[in-house]
N, C-alpha and C positions, 0 to 999 in steps of 0.2 A: 504494500500500500504506500502510495506517495505521501510525503509529509503534508502537502497542501490539502490532501483529502481527509486528514485527521481533524477532529473538532479542535478549536483553538486551545481549550484547556488541556488537551491530550497531546499537543505537539511537543517534541523534545526541545529543550532549551538550546537555541543556536546562537545565542548572544556572542558576538565577537569582541566587542569592546564596550566601554561605558557610554558611548554615544548612541547606541541602538535604542529605538523607541520601545518601551515596554511599560508594564503597569507601574513600575517604580518611578519612571520618568515620563509622565503623561504629556501629551501634546499640549502646547500652550493654549489654554482656554477651551479646547475641544476642537474636533475636526471641522466643525461648521462655523468656527469663529475666526475673526481676522488675526493674522500674525505677521510679523515683519520677517522678510526673507532677504538673503543675499544669494543671487544666482550668478555663478561665474561661467562665462562662455569663452571658448578659445577664439582668439582673434579680436580685432576691433570692429565695432559696429559703426557704419556710416550714419551720419546725423539724420538722414532721411529715413533710414530703417528704425532708428531709435524712437521716432514718433509713434511707431506701432506698439510700443510698450507703455501705453498710457498709465500715468500714475507712478511709474517706476523711474528712479534716477538711473541714468546710464552713464557710467564712468569708465573711460579707457584706463587701463592699468599699465604700469611700466614693464610688467612681465609679459606683455603681449595679449593679455586677456581683457575682457570687458566685464565689469561688475554691474549687474542690475540689482537695485535695492529698493525696498519700499514695502508698504503694507499690502498684503494680499488678502482679499475678503474671506476666502475659504479654500478648501482643498480642490474644489472644482475649478476655481480661478487659477490655482497653482498648476493644475494639470493643463489648463488652457495655455499658460505661459510656456510650459515645457513643450507642448505640441507646436506652438509658434516657433520656438527655437529650432526644433527639428524640421519643421516645414520650410524654414529659411535656409536649411542646409548647414546650420551652425553646430559646432560640437559643444555639448554641455559638459562642463568640467566639474561643477559642484552645486549643490543646493543646501543652504544652511538656514535654520531658524535662528533669528537674532533674538536672544533673550533680553527683555527689557523689564522694567518695573511693571509695565502694563500687561505683560503676558507670562510672568513668573508665578 
């Protein structure tokens, strides 16, 4: 039986490090609540493409990546951003929740 077919409470612990999401470290505010994110993309985004990421700050980094940062309203909106990155042929480097007083 594949691990994904097991009920959540019966799955083996596959935690690799302290950053994995689990019951001890819940998602900030809940899956349907806003959270601040930093999304790092390989390469620099042209300013005309940056307008497509409404509400996100688009900051070219000296290491050749671009940092998208800002408040994302829920998980569905986050998935939309990830699809947009992929749809534009960009390589996603990382996605991080930014812990603030508002979402701790």
